[in-house]
C-alpha positions in Angstrom: 5.3 -13.9 -19.3 5.3 -11.2 -16.6 4.5 -7.5 -17.2 7.5 -6.0 -15.4 9.8 -7.6 -18.0 8.2 -5.5 -20.7 8.9 -1.7 -20.0 6.6 -0.7 -22.9 3.6 -2.3 -21.2 2.4 -0.6 -18.0 1.1 -2.7 -15.2 -2.5 -3.4 -16.0 -5.2 -2.4 -13.4 -6.4 -5.5 -11.6 -9.0 -6.4 -8.9 -7.7 -8.7 -6.1 -9.8 -10.3 -3.4 -9.2 -12.5 -0.3 -10.7 -13.0 3.1 -13.5 -10.5 2.5 -11.2 -7.7 1.4 -11.2 -6.5 -2.2 -8.7 -4.3 -3.9 -10.2 -2.3 -6.7 -8.4 0.2 -9.0 -9.1 3.6 -7.3 -11.4 5.9 -9.1 -13.8 8.9 -8.6 -16.5 6.4 -7.6 -14.7 5.7 -4.4 -14.5 9.4 -3.3 -17.4 9.3 -0.8 -16.2 6.1 0.8 -12.6 7.4 1.0 -13.9 10.6 2.7 -15.7 8.5 5.3 -12.6 6.3 5.9 -10.5 9.5 6.4 -13.0 10.8 8.9 -12.8 7.5 10.8 -10.2 8.7 13.3 -9.6 12.1 11.6 -6.5 10.6 10.0 -5.5 13.8 8.3 -4.5 15.3 11.7 -1.6 12.8 12.0 1.6 14.5 11.3 3.5 11.5 9.9 0.9 10.4 7.3 -0.4 11.8 4.1 -4.1 11.1 4.5 -6.1 13.8 2.7 -8.7 16.0 4.5 -12.2 15.1 3.4 -12.5 18.1 1.0 -9.2 17.1 -0.6 -10.2 13.5 -1.5 -11.3 14.3 -5.1 -7.9 15.9 -5.8 -6.1 13.0 -4.0 -7.8 10.5 -6.3 -7.1 12.7 -9.4 -3.4 12.9 -8.5 -3.2 9.2 -8.1 -4.7 8.6 -11.5 -2.3 11.2 -13.0 0.7 9.3 -11.6 0.0 6.3 -13.8 1.9 4.3 -15.0 4.4 4.9 -12.2 1.6 4.4 -9.6 -1.4 2.1 -9.5 -3.7 3.0 -6.7 -6.3 0.7 -5.1 -9.4 1.3 -3.0 -9.5 -1.2 -0.1 -13.1 -2.4 0.0 -15.1 -4.6 2.3 -16.3 -7.2 -0.1 -19.6 -8.0 1.7 -20.8 -4.4 2.2 -18.9 -2.4 -0.4 -17.6 -0.1 2.3 -14.4 1.6 1.5 -11.9 0.9 4.3 -8.9 2.9 2.9 -6.4 2.8 0.1 -3.0 1.4 -1.0 -0.8 1.6 -4.1 1.9 0.1 -6.1 4.3 3.0 -6.8 7.7 3.9 -8.1 7.3 1.1 -10.6 10.5 0.5 -12.6 9.9 -2.2 -15.2 13.5 -2.2 -16.5 14.8 -3.6 -13.2 11.5 -5.4 -12.1 11.2 -3.2 -9.0 8.2 -1.6 -7.5 7.0 -0.4 -4.1 3.9 -0.7 -1.9 2.8 2.5 -0.2 0.3 5.4 0.0 -1.4 3.0 2.5 -3.9 4.1 5.1 -7.1 2.7 6.6 -9.9 4.1 8.7 -9.1 3.8 12.4 -11.7 1.2 13.1 -10.0 -1.2 10.6 -6.5 -0.7 11.8 -4.9 -3.6 13.8 -7.3 -6.0 12.1 -6.7 -8.6 9.4 -7.2 -5.9 6.6 -3.6 -4.7 6.3 -2.1 -8.2 6.4 -4.6 -9.4 3.8 -3.8 -6.4 1.5 -0.1 -7.0 1.8 -0.5 -10.7 1.0 -2.6 -9.8 -2.1 -0.3 -7.2 -3.4 2.9 -9.1 -2.7 1.6 -12.3 -4.2 0.5 -10.4 -7.4 3.9 -8.5 -7.5 6.1 -11.6 -7.2 4.0 -14.3 -8.7 2.2 -12.5 -11.5 4.2 -9.4 -12.3 7.6 -11.1 -11.8 9.0 -8.5 -9.4 12.7 -9.0 -8.5 12.4 -6.6 -5.5 9.5 -4.9 -3.7 10.2 -1.8 -1.6 8.4 -0.1 1.3 9.1 3.3 2.9 7.8 5.3 5.8 8.5 8.5 7.8 11.3 8.2 10.3 8.9 9.3 13.1 6.2 6.8 12.1 7.3 4.2 14.5 4.1 2.2 14.2 4.5 1.9 10.4 8.2 0.9 10.8 7.2 -1.8 13.3 4.5 -3.1 10.9 6.9 -3.2 8.0 9.5 -5.0 10.0 6.8 -7.6 11.2 6.3 -8.4 7.5 9.9 -9.6 7.3 11.2 -6.7 5.1 14.8 -5.8 5.4 15.8 -2.2 6.4 17.9 -0.8 3.6 18.7 2.6 5.2 17.5 6.1 5.7 17.2 8.8 3.1 17.8 12.0 4.9 16.0 15.3 4.2 13.9 13.4 1.6 10.3 14.5 1.5 8.0 17.4 2.6 5.4 16.7 5.4 2.1 18.4 5.5 3.3 20.8 8.2 6.1 22.1 6.1 8.9 20.2 7.9 11.1 17.8 5.8 11.2 14.2 6.8 13.8 11.5 6.7 12.5 8.4 4.9 13.2 4.9 6.2 13.5 2.4 3.3 12.8 -1.3 3.4 12.7 -4.1 0.8 11.8 -7.7 0.1 13.7 -9.7 -2.6 12.0 -12.3 -4.6 14.0 -15.1 -2.9 12.7 -14.0 0.5 9.1 -14.1 -0.7 8.2 -17.8 0.0 9.1 -17.4 3.7 7.3 -14.1 4.1 4.2 -15.5 2.3 4.1 -18.4 4.8 4.3 -15.9 7.7 1.5 -13.7 6.3 -0.7 -16.8 5.9 0.1 -17.9 9.5 -0.8 -14.4 10.9 -4.1 -14.5 9.0 -4.8 -17.9 10.4 -4.3 -16.5 13.9 -7.0 -13.8 13.0 -9.4 -16.7 12.2 -9.2 -16.3 8.4 -8.5 -19.4 6.3 
């Protein structure tokens, strides 16, 4: 019996692992590692992301925890070394219609364009569709974050549309948000494609 079918029962924290990447429920113990990941590329300087400055990481984690049960945040960890590579989340969890989204995702620059993001998406989507029983999984990004849009489209997600004047950026401007989704019936093909991409990276 899946959790999303029972609105009274929030999604339980879970640890997921594959191909040397482990997703752990985000907590204060990850703060130093998350600071180091943010410094890897000075990611907070990017206008179209919401990566915290190093001194804001503790508040960032606290906010993520306060957002439960509507958000379940994960630390992305290298399983062999324990190094924190970044973070990702389930969010906008709506059990009554078996819908949730994946977002708040960022990785240190040295781990971008590697197998890490594909592995995380495979882990989170498999858990969402096959364990939680999601009917639909959403993804969203800034209308000027073209790299993120391309990455989401490579997953096989369908573009639902654009929410205009939707969210505040760190520089005080208001962004349009590009919305994507994957329906449960589309998951088997997308899962096969993610596995194929990981095989090309040399992961089995």
